[in-house]
PDBQT receptor file of N, H, CA, C and O in Angstrom, charges set to zero:
ATOM      1  N   UNK A   1     -16.182   8.864 -38.767  1.00  0.00    +0.000 N 
ATOM      2  CA  UNK A   1     -14.244   9.170 -39.385  1.00  0.00    +0.000 C 
ATOM      3  C   UNK A   1     -15.391   9.175 -41.210  1.00  0.00    +0.000 C 
ATOM      4  O   UNK A   1     -16.401   8.576 -41.580  1.00  0.00    +0.000 OA
ATOM      5  N   UNK A   2     -14.343  10.329 -41.913  1.00  0.00    +0.000 N 
ATOM      6  H   UNK A   2     -13.523  10.816 -41.613  1.00  0.00    +0.000 HD
ATOM      7  CA  UNK A   2     -14.567   9.845 -43.358  1.00  0.00    +0.000 C 
ATOM      8  C   UNK A   2     -13.489   9.931 -44.138  1.00  0.00    +0.000 C 
ATOM      9  O   UNK A   2     -13.422   9.745 -45.353  1.00  0.00    +0.000 OA
ATOM     10  N   UNK A   3     -12.429  10.298 -43.186  1.00  0.00    +0.000 N 
ATOM     11  H   UNK A   3     -12.484  10.449 -42.199  1.00  0.00    +0.000 HD
ATOM     12  CA  UNK A   3     -10.988   9.704 -44.081  1.00  0.00    +0.000 C 
ATOM     13  C   UNK A   3      -9.776   9.586 -43.199  1.00  0.00    +0.000 C 
ATOM     14  O   UNK A   3      -9.029  10.411 -42.674  1.00  0.00    +0.000 OA
ATOM     15  N   UNK A   4      -9.838   8.320 -43.219  1.00  0.00    +0.000 N 
ATOM     16  H   UNK A   4     -10.445   7.650 -43.646  1.00  0.00    +0.000 HD
ATOM     17  CA  UNK A   4      -8.151   8.252 -42.933  1.00  0.00    +0.000 C 
ATOM     18  C   UNK A   4      -7.178   7.602 -43.748  1.00  0.00    +0.000 C 
ATOM     19  O   UNK A   4      -7.463   6.746 -44.586  1.00  0.00    +0.000 OA
ATOM     20  N   UNK A   5      -5.583   8.172 -43.404  1.00  0.00    +0.000 N 
ATOM     21  H   UNK A   5      -5.351   8.868 -42.724  1.00  0.00    +0.000 HD
ATOM     22  CA  UNK A   5      -4.707   7.520 -44.108  1.00  0.00    +0.000 C 
ATOM     23  C   UNK A   5      -3.149   7.807 -43.378  1.00  0.00    +0.000 C 
ATOM     24  O   UNK A   5      -2.314   8.709 -43.450  1.00  0.00    +0.000 OA
ATOM     25  N   UNK A   6      -3.271   6.505 -42.645  1.00  0.00    +0.000 N 
ATOM     26  H   UNK A   6      -3.949   5.772 -42.587  1.00  0.00    +0.000 HD
ATOM     27  CA  UNK A   6      -2.930   5.673 -41.724  1.00  0.00    +0.000 C 
ATOM     28  C   UNK A   6      -1.234   7.409 -41.784  1.00  0.00    +0.000 C 
ATOM     29  O   UNK A   6      -0.980   8.378 -42.499  1.00  0.00    +0.000 OA
ATOM     30  N   UNK A   7      -0.736   6.841 -40.727  1.00  0.00    +0.000 N 
ATOM     31  H   UNK A   7      -0.943   6.054 -40.146  1.00  0.00    +0.000 HD
ATOM     32  CA  UNK A   7       0.473   8.001 -40.692  1.00  0.00    +0.000 C 
ATOM     33  C   UNK A   7       0.516   9.485 -41.454  1.00  0.00    +0.000 C 
ATOM     34  O   UNK A   7       1.601  10.007 -41.711  1.00  0.00    +0.000 OA
ATOM     35  N   UNK A   8      -0.245   9.868 -41.658  1.00  0.00    +0.000 N 
ATOM     36  H   UNK A   8      -1.127   9.444 -41.449  1.00  0.00    +0.000 HD
ATOM     37  CA  UNK A   8      -0.625  10.927 -42.205  1.00  0.00    +0.000 C 
ATOM     38  C   UNK A   8      -1.980  11.870 -42.833  1.00  0.00    +0.000 C 
ATOM     39  O   UNK A   8      -1.892  12.906 -43.491  1.00  0.00    +0.000 OA
ATOM     40  N   UNK A   9      -2.845  11.377 -42.537  1.00  0.00    +0.000 N 
ATOM     41  H   UNK A   9      -2.917  10.535 -42.002  1.00  0.00    +0.000 HD
ATOM     42  CA  UNK A   9      -4.219  12.351 -42.941  1.00  0.00    +0.000 C 
ATOM     43  C   UNK A   9      -5.498  11.681 -41.540  1.00  0.00    +0.000 C 
ATOM     44  O   UNK A   9      -5.669  10.476 -41.356  1.00  0.00    +0.000 OA
ATOM     45  N   UNK A  10      -6.015  12.458 -40.970  1.00  0.00    +0.000 N 
ATOM     46  H   UNK A  10      -5.876  13.437 -41.120  1.00  0.00    +0.000 HD
ATOM     47  CA  UNK A  10      -6.763  11.943 -40.801  1.00  0.00    +0.000 C 
ATOM     48  C   UNK A  10      -8.624  13.250 -40.366  1.00  0.00    +0.000 C 
ATOM     49  O   UNK A  10      -8.555  14.166 -39.547  1.00  0.00    +0.000 OA
ATOM     50  N   UNK A  11      -9.777  12.960 -41.049  1.00  0.00    +0.000 N 
ATOM     51  H   UNK A  11      -9.833  12.216 -41.714  1.00  0.00    +0.000 HD
ATOM     52  CA  UNK A  11     -10.995  13.583 -41.094  1.00  0.00    +0.000 C 
ATOM     53  C   UNK A  11     -12.075  12.649 -40.913  1.00  0.00    +0.000 C 
ATOM     54  O   UNK A  11     -12.449  11.541 -41.299  1.00  0.00    +0.000 OA
ATOM     55  N   UNK A  12     -12.590  14.105 -39.742  1.00  0.00    +0.000 N 
ATOM     56  H   UNK A  12     -12.286  15.005 -39.429  1.00  0.00    +0.000 HD
ATOM     57  CA  UNK A  12     -13.556  13.872 -39.254  1.00  0.00    +0.000 C 
ATOM     58  C   UNK A  12     -15.143  14.163 -39.044  1.00  0.00    +0.000 C 
ATOM     59  O   UNK A  12     -14.652  14.965 -38.249  1.00  0.00    +0.000 OA
ATOM     60  N   UNK A  13     -16.512  14.311 -38.963  1.00  0.00    +0.000 N 
ATOM     61  H   UNK A  13     -16.912  13.659 -39.608  1.00  0.00    +0.000 HD
ATOM     62  CA  UNK A  13     -17.095  15.431 -39.359  1.00  0.00    +0.000 C 
ATOM     63  C   UNK A  13     -17.601  15.286 -37.761  1.00  0.00    +0.000 C 
ATOM     64  O   UNK A  13     -17.728  14.228 -37.144  1.00  0.00    +0.000 OA
ATOM     65  N   UNK A  14     -17.951  17.171 -37.076  1.00  0.00    +0.000 N 
ATOM     66  H   UNK A  14     -17.848  18.030 -37.577  1.00  0.00    +0.000 HD
ATOM     67  CA  UNK A  14     -17.275  17.384 -35.823  1.00  0.00    +0.000 C 
ATOM     68  C   UNK A  14     -19.357  17.960 -35.761  1.00  0.00    +0.000 C 
ATOM     69  O   UNK A  14     -19.872  18.858 -36.426  1.00  0.00    +0.000 OA
ATOM     70  N   UNK A  15     -20.056  17.018 -34.718  1.00  0.00    +0.000 N 
ATOM     71  H   UNK A  15     -19.638  16.289 -34.177  1.00  0.00    +0.000 HD
ATOM     72  CA  UNK A  15     -20.892  17.752 -34.374  1.00  0.00    +0.000 C 
ATOM     73  C   UNK A  15     -22.258  17.725 -35.465  1.00  0.00    +0.000 C 
ATOM     74  O   UNK A  15     -22.999  18.695 -35.628  1.00  0.00    +0.000 OA
ATOM     75  N   UNK A  16     -22.407  16.425 -36.148  1.00  0.00    +0.000 N 
ATOM     76  H   UNK A  16     -21.805  15.637 -36.015  1.00  0.00    +0.000 HD
ATOM     77  CA  UNK A  16     -23.346  16.303 -37.111  1.00  0.00    +0.000 C 
ATOM     78  C   UNK A  16     -24.406  16.839 -36.468  1.00  0.00    +0.000 C 
ATOM     79  O   UNK A  16     -24.724  16.971 -35.286  1.00  0.00    +0.000 OA
ATOM     80  N   UNK A  17     -25.047  17.218 -37.883  1.00  0.00    +0.000 N 
ATOM     81  H   UNK A  17     -24.789  17.111 -38.843  1.00  0.00    +0.000 HD
ATOM     82  CA  UNK A  17     -26.361  18.277 -38.123  1.00  0.00    +0.000 C 
ATOM     83  C   UNK A  17     -26.332  19.161 -36.522  1.00  0.00    +0.000 C 
ATOM     84  O   UNK A  17     -27.312  19.498 -35.859  1.00  0.00    +0.000 OA
ATOM     85  N   UNK A  18     -25.296  19.316 -36.298  1.00  0.00    +0.000 N 
ATOM     86  H   UNK A  18     -24.499  19.043 -36.837  1.00  0.00    +0.000 HD
ATOM     87  CA  UNK A  18     -25.361  20.752 -35.299  1.00  0.00    +0.000 C 
ATOM     88  C   UNK A  18     -24.796  22.106 -35.728  1.00  0.00    +0.000 C 
ATOM     89  O   UNK A  18     -25.115  23.293 -35.673  1.00  0.00    +0.000 OA
ATOM     90  N   UNK A  19     -23.441  21.065 -36.344  1.00  0.00    +0.000 N 
ATOM     91  H   UNK A  19     -23.182  20.100 -36.388  1.00  0.00    +0.000 HD
ATOM     92  CA  UNK A  19     -22.127  22.469 -36.927  1.00  0.00    +0.000 C 
ATOM     93  C   UNK A  19     -22.101  22.068 -38.285  1.00  0.00    +0.000 C 
ATOM     94  O   UNK A  19     -22.118  22.668 -39.360  1.00  0.00    +0.000 OA
ATOM     95  N   UNK A  20     -22.039  20.533 -37.830  1.00  0.00    +0.000 N 
ATOM     96  H   UNK A  20     -22.025  20.045 -36.957  1.00  0.00    +0.000 HD
ATOM     97  CA  UNK A  20     -21.381  20.795 -39.847  1.00  0.00    +0.000 C 
ATOM     98  C   UNK A  20     -20.329  20.864 -39.399  1.00  0.00    +0.000 C 
ATOM     99  O   UNK A  20     -20.246  21.997 -38.924  1.00  0.00    +0.000 OA
ATOM    100  N   UNK A  21     -18.897  20.033 -39.149  1.00  0.00    +0.000 N 
ATOM    101  H   UNK A  21     -18.964  19.113 -39.535  1.00  0.00    +0.000 HD
ATOM    102  CA  UNK A  21     -17.669  21.158 -39.295  1.00  0.00    +0.000 C 
ATOM    103  C   UNK A  21     -17.370  20.105 -39.288  1.00  0.00    +0.000 C 
ATOM    104  O   UNK A  21     -17.706  19.229 -38.491  1.00  0.00    +0.000 OA
ATOM    105  N   UNK A  22     -16.721  20.042 -40.142  1.00  0.00    +0.000 N 
ATOM    106  H   UNK A  22     -16.449  20.754 -40.790  1.00  0.00    +0.000 HD
ATOM    107  CA  UNK A  22     -15.087  18.808 -40.982  1.00  0.00    +0.000 C 
ATOM    108  C   UNK A  22     -13.632  18.795 -40.526  1.00  0.00    +0.000 C 
ATOM    109  O   UNK A  22     -12.769  19.014 -41.377  1.00  0.00    +0.000 OA
ATOM    110  N   UNK A  23     -13.463  18.681 -39.922  1.00  0.00    +0.000 N 
ATOM    111  H   UNK A  23     -14.163  18.503 -39.231  1.00  0.00    +0.000 HD
ATOM    112  CA  UNK A  23     -11.484  18.759 -38.678  1.00  0.00    +0.000 C 
ATOM    113  C   UNK A  23     -11.328  17.863 -39.719  1.00  0.00    +0.000 C 
ATOM    114  O   UNK A  23     -12.150  17.103 -40.232  1.00  0.00    +0.000 OA
ATOM    115  N   UNK A  24      -9.687  18.136 -40.058  1.00  0.00    +0.000 N 
ATOM    116  H   UNK A  24      -9.020  18.753 -39.642  1.00  0.00    +0.000 HD
ATOM    117  CA  UNK A  24      -8.848  17.648 -40.890  1.00  0.00    +0.000 C 
ATOM    118  C   UNK A  24      -7.487  18.166 -40.333  1.00  0.00    +0.000 C 
ATOM    119  O   UNK A  24      -7.081  19.327 -40.377  1.00  0.00    +0.000 OA
ATOM    120  N   UNK A  25      -6.663  16.739 -39.632  1.00  0.00    +0.000 N 
ATOM    121  H   UNK A  25      -6.993  15.796 -39.596  1.00  0.00    +0.000 HD
ATOM    122  CA  UNK A  25      -5.600  16.767 -39.467  1.00  0.00    +0.000 C 
ATOM    123  C   UNK A  25      -4.265  15.936 -40.330  1.00  0.00    +0.000 C 
ATOM    124  O   UNK A  25      -4.373  14.716 -40.453  1.00  0.00    +0.000 OA
ATOM    125  N   UNK A  26      -2.994  16.656 -40.926  1.00  0.00    +0.000 N 
ATOM    126  H   UNK A  26      -2.906  17.647 -40.826  1.00  0.00    +0.000 HD
ATOM    127  CA  UNK A  26      -2.270  16.496 -41.315  1.00  0.00    +0.000 C 
ATOM    128  C   UNK A  26      -1.263  15.935 -40.625  1.00  0.00    +0.000 C 
ATOM    129  O   UNK A  26      -1.288  16.437 -39.502  1.00  0.00    +0.000 OA
ATOM    130  N   UNK A  27      -0.097  14.895 -40.742  1.00  0.00    +0.000 N 
ATOM    131  H   UNK A  27      -0.076  14.487 -41.655  1.00  0.00    +0.000 HD
ATOM    132  CA  UNK A  27       1.455  14.907 -40.206  1.00  0.00    +0.000 C 
ATOM    133  C   UNK A  27       2.250  14.906 -41.260  1.00  0.00    +0.000 C 
ATOM    134  O   UNK A  27       1.854  14.220 -42.202  1.00  0.00    +0.000 OA
ATOM    135  N   UNK A  28       3.298  15.489 -41.395  1.00  0.00    +0.000 N 
ATOM    136  H   UNK A  28       3.620  16.046 -40.630  1.00  0.00    +0.000 HD
ATOM    137  CA  UNK A  28       3.931  15.378 -42.664  1.00  0.00    +0.000 C 
ATOM    138  C   UNK A  28       5.606  15.392 -42.054  1.00  0.00    +0.000 C 
ATOM    139  O   UNK A  28       5.628  16.319 -41.243  1.00  0.00    +0.000 OA
ATOM    140  N   UNK A  29       6.309  15.066 -42.086  1.00  0.00    +0.000 N 
ATOM    141  H   UNK A  29       6.291  14.313 -42.744  1.00  0.00    +0.000 HD
ATOM    142  CA  UNK A  29       8.023  15.406 -41.550  1.00  0.00    +0.000 C 
ATOM    143  C   UNK A  29       8.553  16.183 -42.110  1.00  0.00    +0.000 C 
ATOM    144  O   UNK A  29       8.461  16.653 -43.244  1.00  0.00    +0.000 OA
ATOM    145  N   UNK A  30       9.196  16.353 -41.219  1.00  0.00    +0.000 N 
ATOM    146  H   UNK A  30       9.271  15.971 -40.298  1.00  0.00    +0.000 HD
ATOM    147  CA  UNK A  30      10.170  17.830 -40.795  1.00  0.00    +0.000 C 
ATOM    148  C   UNK A  30      11.193  17.417 -40.243  1.00  0.00    +0.000 C 
ATOM    149  O   UNK A  30      11.207  16.829 -39.162  1.00  0.00    +0.000 OA
ATOM    150  N   UNK A  31      12.213  17.697 -40.969  1.00  0.00    +0.000 N 
ATOM    151  H   UNK A  31      12.202  18.174 -41.848  1.00  0.00    +0.000 HD
ATOM    152  CA  UNK A  31      13.788  17.362 -39.909  1.00  0.00    +0.000 C 
ATOM    153  C   UNK A  31      13.844  15.813 -39.299  1.00  0.00    +0.000 C 
ATOM    154  O   UNK A  31      13.672  14.710 -39.817  1.00  0.00    +0.000 OA
ATOM    155  N   UNK A  32      14.180  16.273 -37.898  1.00  0.00    +0.000 N 
ATOM    156  H   UNK A  32      14.320  17.169 -37.477  1.00  0.00    +0.000 HD
ATOM    157  CA  UNK A  32      14.531  14.989 -37.150  1.00  0.00    +0.000 C 
ATOM    158  C   UNK A  32      12.110  15.233 -36.703  1.00  0.00    +0.000 C 
ATOM    159  O   UNK A  32      11.850  14.385 -35.850  1.00  0.00    +0.000 OA
ATOM    160  N   UNK A  33      11.435  15.648 -36.898  1.00  0.00    +0.000 N 
ATOM    161  H   UNK A  33      11.646  16.337 -37.591  1.00  0.00    +0.000 HD
ATOM    162  CA  UNK A  33      10.177  15.041 -36.428  1.00  0.00    +0.000 C 
ATOM    163  C   UNK A  33       8.749  15.629 -37.332  1.00  0.00    +0.000 C 
ATOM    164  O   UNK A  33       8.858  16.333 -38.336  1.00  0.00    +0.000 OA
ATOM    165  N   UNK A  34       8.296  15.476 -37.132  1.00  0.00    +0.000 N 
ATOM    166  H   UNK A  34       8.208  14.904 -36.316  1.00  0.00    +0.000 HD
ATOM    167  CA  UNK A  34       7.384  15.925 -37.072  1.00  0.00    +0.000 C 
ATOM    168  C   UNK A  34       6.070  17.588 -37.279  1.00  0.00    +0.000 C 
ATOM    169  O   UNK A  34       5.878  18.176 -36.215  1.00  0.00    +0.000 OA
ATOM    170  N   UNK A  35       5.304  18.191 -38.565  1.00  0.00    +0.000 N 
ATOM    171  H   UNK A  35       5.460  17.713 -39.430  1.00  0.00    +0.000 HD
ATOM    172  CA  UNK A  35       4.646  18.825 -38.295  1.00  0.00    +0.000 C 
ATOM    173  C   UNK A  35       2.817  18.662 -38.636  1.00  0.00    +0.000 C 
ATOM    174  O   UNK A  35       2.489  18.411 -39.795  1.00  0.00    +0.000 OA
ATOM    175  N   UNK A  36       2.254  18.745 -38.078  1.00  0.00    +0.000 N 
ATOM    176  H   UNK A  36       2.520  18.949 -37.136  1.00  0.00    +0.000 HD
ATOM    177  CA  UNK A  36       0.717  18.836 -37.471  1.00  0.00    +0.000 C 
ATOM    178  C   UNK A  36       0.396  20.029 -38.237  1.00  0.00    +0.000 C 
ATOM    179  O   UNK A  36       1.181  20.974 -38.302  1.00  0.00    +0.000 OA
ATOM    180  N   UNK A  37      -0.852  20.013 -38.880  1.00  0.00    +0.000 N 
ATOM    181  H   UNK A  37      -1.489  19.244 -38.827  1.00  0.00    +0.000 HD
ATOM    182  CA  UNK A  37      -1.738  20.779 -39.830  1.00  0.00    +0.000 C 
ATOM    183  C   UNK A  37      -3.084  20.139 -39.268  1.00  0.00    +0.000 C 
ATOM    184  O   UNK A  37      -3.648  19.045 -39.277  1.00  0.00    +0.000 OA
ATOM    185  N   UNK A  38      -3.289  21.431 -38.771  1.00  0.00    +0.000 N 
ATOM    186  H   UNK A  38      -2.831  22.320 -38.764  1.00  0.00    +0.000 HD
ATOM    187  CA  UNK A  38      -5.015  21.396 -38.428  1.00  0.00    +0.000 C 
ATOM    188  C   UNK A  38      -5.753  22.009 -38.921  1.00  0.00    +0.000 C 
ATOM    189  O   UNK A  38      -5.440  23.196 -38.835  1.00  0.00    +0.000 OA
ATOM    190  N   UNK A  39      -6.924  21.797 -39.603  1.00  0.00    +0.000 N 
ATOM    191  H   UNK A  39      -7.178  20.833 -39.673  1.00  0.00    +0.000 HD
ATOM    192  CA  UNK A  39      -8.109  22.747 -40.585  1.00  0.00    +0.000 C 
ATOM    193  C   UNK A  39      -9.281  22.873 -39.834  1.00  0.00    +0.000 C 
ATOM    194  O   UNK A  39      -9.509  22.014 -38.982  1.00  0.00    +0.000 OA
ATOM    195  N   UNK A  40      -9.977  23.695 -39.984  1.00  0.00    +0.000 N 
ATOM    196  H   UNK A  40      -9.792  24.393 -40.676  1.00  0.00    +0.000 HD
ATOM    197  CA  UNK A  40     -11.583  23.442 -40.285  1.00  0.00    +0.000 C 
ATOM    198  C   UNK A  40     -12.599  23.161 -41.205  1.00  0.00    +0.000 C 
ATOM    199  O   UNK A  40     -13.453  22.288 -41.059  1.00  0.00    +0.000 OA
ATOM    200  N   UNK A  41     -12.586  23.248 -41.314  1.00  0.00    +0.000 N 
ATOM    201  H   UNK A  41     -11.892  23.958 -41.433  1.00  0.00    +0.000 HD
ATOM    202  CA  UNK A  41     -14.852  24.041 -42.225  1.00  0.00    +0.000 C 
ATOM    203  C   UNK A  41     -15.568  23.262 -41.651  1.00  0.00    +0.000 C 
ATOM    204  O   UNK A  41     -15.480  22.233 -40.981  1.00  0.00    +0.000 OA
ATOM    205  N   UNK A  42     -16.979  24.557 -42.383  1.00  0.00    +0.000 N 
ATOM    206  H   UNK A  42     -17.050  25.393 -42.927  1.00  0.00    +0.000 HD
ATOM    207  CA  UNK A  42     -17.872  24.911 -41.449  1.00  0.00    +0.000 C 
ATOM    208  C   UNK A  42     -17.991  25.023 -41.017  1.00  0.00    +0.000 C 
ATOM    209  O   UNK A  42     -17.029  25.111 -40.254  1.00  0.00    +0.000 OA
ATOM    210  N   UNK A  43     -19.912  25.397 -40.173  1.00  0.00    +0.000 N 
ATOM    211  H   UNK A  43     -20.693  25.325 -40.793  1.00  0.00    +0.000 HD
ATOM    212  CA  UNK A  43     -20.461  26.257 -39.861  1.00  0.00    +0.000 C 
ATOM    213  C   UNK A  43     -19.784  26.217 -38.224  1.00  0.00    +0.000 C 
ATOM    214  O   UNK A  43     -20.666  26.626 -37.469  1.00  0.00    +0.000 OA
ATOM    215  N   UNK A  44     -19.355  26.096 -37.959  1.00  0.00    +0.000 N 
ATOM    216  H   UNK A  44     -18.639  25.764 -38.572  1.00  0.00    +0.000 HD
ATOM    217  CA  UNK A  44     -18.862  25.814 -36.283  1.00  0.00    +0.000 C 
ATOM    218  C   UNK A  44     -17.861  27.028 -35.714  1.00  0.00    +0.000 C 
ATOM    219  O   UNK A  44     -17.632  27.190 -34.515  1.00  0.00    +0.000 OA
ATOM    220  N   UNK A  45     -17.089  28.179 -37.208  1.00  0.00    +0.000 N 
ATOM    221  H   UNK A  45     -17.276  28.048 -38.182  1.00  0.00    +0.000 HD
ATOM    222  CA  UNK A  45     -16.254  29.106 -37.219  1.00  0.00    +0.000 C 
ATOM    223  C   UNK A  45     -17.531  30.450 -37.083  1.00  0.00    +0.000 C 
ATOM    224  O   UNK A  45     -17.185  31.622 -36.930  1.00  0.00    +0.000 OA
ATOM    225  N   UNK A  46     -18.599  30.142 -37.145  1.00  0.00    +0.000 N 
ATOM    226  H   UNK A  46     -18.880  29.190 -37.269  1.00  0.00    +0.000 HD
ATOM    227  CA  UNK A  46     -19.669  30.962 -37.607  1.00  0.00    +0.000 C 
ATOM    228  C   UNK A  46     -20.415  31.478 -36.378  1.00  0.00    +0.000 C 
ATOM    229  O   UNK A  46     -20.722  32.624 -36.048  1.00  0.00    +0.000 OA
ATOM    230  N   UNK A  47     -20.710  29.722 -35.521  1.00  0.00    +0.000 N 
ATOM    231  H   UNK A  47     -20.460  28.791 -35.789  1.00  0.00    +0.000 HD
ATOM    232  CA  UNK A  47     -21.686  29.712 -34.361  1.00  0.00    +0.000 C 
ATOM    233  C   UNK A  47     -21.489  29.428 -33.244  1.00  0.00    +0.000 C 
ATOM    234  O   UNK A  47     -20.592  28.592 -33.138  1.00  0.00    +0.000 OA
ATOM    235  N   UNK A  48     -21.998  29.799 -32.166  1.00  0.00    +0.000 N 
ATOM    236  H   UNK A  48     -22.727  30.478 -32.253  1.00  0.00    +0.000 HD
ATOM    237  CA  UNK A  48     -21.665  30.115 -30.793  1.00  0.00    +0.000 C 
ATOM    238  C   UNK A  48     -22.074  28.911 -30.457  1.00  0.00    +0.000 C 
ATOM    239  O   UNK A  48     -23.113  28.400 -30.875  1.00  0.00    +0.000 OA
ATOM    240  N   UNK A  49     -20.885  28.137 -29.301  1.00  0.00    +0.000 N 
ATOM    241  H   UNK A  49     -20.041  28.552 -28.962  1.00  0.00    +0.000 HD
ATOM    242  CA  UNK A  49     -20.245  27.190 -29.145  1.00  0.00    +0.000 C 
ATOM    243  C   UNK A  49     -21.076  26.222 -28.081  1.00  0.00    +0.000 C 
ATOM    244  O   UNK A  49     -20.539  26.227 -26.974  1.00  0.00    +0.000 OA
ATOM    245  N   UNK A  50     -22.068  25.531 -28.151  1.00  0.00    +0.000 N 
ATOM    246  H   UNK A  50     -22.504  25.527 -29.051  1.00  0.00    +0.000 HD
ATOM    247  CA  UNK A  50     -22.376  25.518 -27.327  1.00  0.00    +0.000 C 
ATOM    248  C   UNK A  50     -24.401  25.620 -27.118  1.00  0.00    +0.000 C 
ATOM    249  O   UNK A  50     -25.223  25.202 -26.303  1.00  0.00    +0.000 OA
ATOM    250  N   UNK A  51     -24.426  26.490 -28.499  1.00  0.00    +0.000 N 
ATOM    251  H   UNK A  51     -23.758  26.830 -29.161  1.00  0.00    +0.000 HD
ATOM    252  CA  UNK A  51     -25.996  26.986 -28.438  1.00  0.00    +0.000 C 
ATOM    253  C   UNK A  51     -26.681  26.626 -29.765  1.00  0.00    +0.000 C 
ATOM    254  O   UNK A  51     -25.992  26.956 -30.730  1.00  0.00    +0.000 OA
ATOM    255  N   UNK A  52     -27.612  26.158 -30.016  1.00  0.00    +0.000 N 
ATOM    256  H   UNK A  52     -28.172  25.890 -29.232  1.00  0.00    +0.000 HD
ATOM    257  CA  UNK A  52     -28.791  24.961 -31.191  1.00  0.00    +0.000 C 
ATOM    258  C   UNK A  52     -29.111  25.962 -32.342  1.00  0.00    +0.000 C 
ATOM    259  O   UNK A  52     -29.344  27.139 -32.068  1.00  0.00    +0.000 OA
ATOM    260  N   UNK A  53     -29.122  25.604 -33.352  1.00  0.00    +0.000 N 
ATOM    261  H   UNK A  53     -28.933  24.648 -33.573  1.00  0.00    +0.000 HD
ATOM    262  CA  UNK A  53     -29.121  26.251 -34.514  1.00  0.00    +0.000 C 
ATOM    263  C   UNK A  53     -31.220  26.887 -34.175  1.00  0.00    +0.000 C 
ATOM    264  O   UNK A  53     -32.120  26.282 -33.592  1.00  0.00    +0.000 OA
ATOM    265  N   UNK A  54     -31.227  27.871 -34.664  1.00  0.00    +0.000 N 
ATOM    266  H   UNK A  54     -30.497  28.363 -35.137  1.00  0.00    +0.000 HD
ATOM    267  CA  UNK A  54     -32.607  28.367 -34.164  1.00  0.00    +0.000 C 
ATOM    268  C   UNK A  54     -33.815  27.480 -35.455  1.00  0.00    +0.000 C 
ATOM    269  O   UNK A  54     -33.518  27.451 -36.649  1.00  0.00    +0.000 OA
ATOM    270  N   UNK A  55     -34.877  26.957 -35.013  1.00  0.00    +0.000 N 
ATOM    271  H   UNK A  55     -35.119  26.981 -34.043  1.00  0.00    +0.000 HD
ATOM    272  CA  UNK A  55     -36.208  25.530 -35.551  1.00  0.00    +0.000 C 
ATOM    273  C   UNK A  55     -36.964  26.954 -36.552  1.00  0.00    +0.000 C 
ATOM    274  O   UNK A  55     -37.467  26.542 -37.597  1.00  0.00    +0.000 OA
ATOM    275  N   UNK A  56     -37.069  28.346 -36.359  1.00  0.00    +0.000 N 
ATOM    276  H   UNK A  56     -36.660  28.680 -35.510  1.00  0.00    +0.000 HD
ATOM    277  CA  UNK A  56     -37.569  29.142 -36.578  1.00  0.00    +0.000 C 
ATOM    278  C   UNK A  56     -37.907  29.386 -38.531  1.00  0.00    +0.000 C 
ATOM    279  O   UNK A  56     -38.535  30.366 -38.931  1.00  0.00    +0.000 OA
TER     280      UNK A  56
């Protein structure tokens, strides 16, 4: 877990040392509900899921 702000934000590192991807969720009040935003940063967007990076 990288960062937590109760009822607002959650950020964690996904697949450390393999994909090194940071996933962030934001919760924002909107009218009578809540808006959920999601952001992915890191190599997972260009990495084939399940494959291991080359060691060559």
